[in-house]
C-alpha positions in Angstrom: 100.3 95.0 91.8 97.1 93.9 93.2 94.1 96.8 93.6 90.6 96.9 92.8 91.2 100.3 91.4 93.8 101.8 88.9 96.4 103.9 90.9 95.7 107.6 89.7 98.8 109.1 87.9 98.7 113.2 86.3 101.7 113.4 83.8 102.4 117.6 83.1 104.1 118.1 80.0 104.5 121.3 78.0 104.7 118.7 74.7 101.5 117.3 73.5 103.2 114.4 72.0 104.6 113.3 75.4 101.0 113.3 76.5 99.4 111.2 74.1 102.6 108.7 74.1 102.4 108.6 78.4 98.4 108.2 78.0 98.6 105.5 74.8 101.2 103.8 77.2 99.7 103.6 80.3 96.0 104.2 80.1 94.9 100.6 80.6 96.9 99.6 83.7 96.5 103.4 85.4 94.0 106.5 85.4 95.8 108.8 83.7 95.2 112.4 83.6 97.3 115.0 81.4 98.4 118.3 82.0 100.0 120.7 79.4 101.1 123.3 81.9 101.0 123.6 85.7 97.7 125.7 86.3 95.7 122.8 84.3 97.3 120.3 86.4 96.2 122.3 89.7 92.9 122.0 88.4 93.4 118.2 87.8 94.3 118.1 91.0 91.7 120.3 93.0 89.2 118.1 91.0 90.8 114.6 91.5 92.6 112.1 94.0 95.7 112.2 92.6 98.1 110.1 93.5 101.4 110.2 91.9 102.9 113.2 90.0 104.8 113.1 87.0 106.2 116.5 85.8 109.0 117.7 83.0 111.2 120.5 84.8 111.4 122.4 82.0 107.7 124.3 80.6 107.3 127.9 79.6 105.8 130.0 82.4 106.2 127.4 85.4 109.1 124.7 85.8 108.1 121.4 86.9 109.8 122.1 90.7 107.8 125.6 91.0 104.3 123.5 89.8 105.6 120.5 92.8 106.0 123.3 95.4 102.8 125.1 95.0 101.5 121.0 95.1 103.0 120.8 98.1 100.8 123.4 99.7 97.5 122.3 99.1 98.3 119.1 98.6 101.1 117.5 100.0 100.5 113.5 99.7 100.6 112.6 96.2 104.0 110.9 95.1 106.0 113.9 93.0 108.7 112.4 89.9 110.8 114.8 88.3 111.3 114.2 84.4 113.9 116.6 82.4 115.7 115.7 79.2 118.6 117.9 80.6 121.5 117.2 82.9 120.8 120.1 85.1 122.0 119.6 88.7 120.6 122.8 89.9 117.1 121.9 89.0 117.5 118.0 90.8 118.8 119.9 93.5 116.0 122.4 93.5 113.2 119.0 93.1 114.8 117.5 96.3 114.9 120.3 98.4 112.1 122.8 97.3 109.7 120.1 95.5 110.6 117.1 97.9 110.2 114.8 94.6 110.6 110.9 95.5 111.9 110.5 92.0 113.9 112.3 88.9 114.2 110.8 85.7 115.6 111.4 82.5 114.3 111.8 79.2 113.5 109.5 76.9 111.9 106.9 79.5 111.6 103.3 79.1 108.3 102.0 79.9 109.6 100.0 82.0 111.4 102.4 84.2 108.5 104.8 84.5 106.1 101.5 85.6 108.4 100.5 88.1 108.6 104.3 89.7 104.7 104.2 89.6 104.5 101.0 91.6 107.0 101.6 94.2 105.6 104.9 94.8 102.1 103.8 95.2 103.5 101.7 97.5 105.1 104.4 99.8 101.8 106.5 99.4 99.5 103.7 100.5 102.1 103.1 103.8 102.4 107.2 104.3 98.3 107.1 104.2 98.4 104.0 106.0 100.4 106.1 108.8 98.4 109.0 109.0 95.2 107.0 109.4 96.8 105.1 112.6 97.9 108.6 113.9 94.7 109.7 113.3 92.8 106.5 115.1 95.6 107.0 118.3 94.5 111.1 118.5 91.3 110.2 119.2 91.8 106.8 121.3 94.0 109.2 123.6 91.5 112.0 123.6 89.0 109.6 124.8 91.4 108.3 127.6 92.1 111.6 128.8 88.2 112.0 128.5 87.6 108.7 130.8 90.6 109.6 132.7 89.4 113.1 133.9 85.8 111.9 134.6 87.3 109.0 136.9 89.8 111.9 138.9 86.4 113.8 139.5 84.3 111.1 140.7 
């Protein structure tokens, strides 16, 4: 994918070794942010334009799904990916229904698989962003048209 700026990816995991591994693997291609828990991750999201969020499911204090639900309330635009080392169908269903995830990955992840998913997620992110911008322009045009129409009717 050709772009002038790097994709901002937030990786959330309670295992520090996983955070280091992810950052070491992807730091040259993406702008990688890491957080050891959901609360730290929320601070990063508030202060940065995060486009892709990858979170582990099983973390103390706040599960990945709970974290993603919290993210949606204030920052619905980033694409969300859930990562887990456990086959937990309840978590998968909750992730889809509550966390509105784009993709579900199993640990251990492969570099190629996660790289492909990030690229696909970013493409969708850009498409959604373009649609939102087009809708805004269309709303403005409609408002201007209605104003002109009212002016003409009043003349």
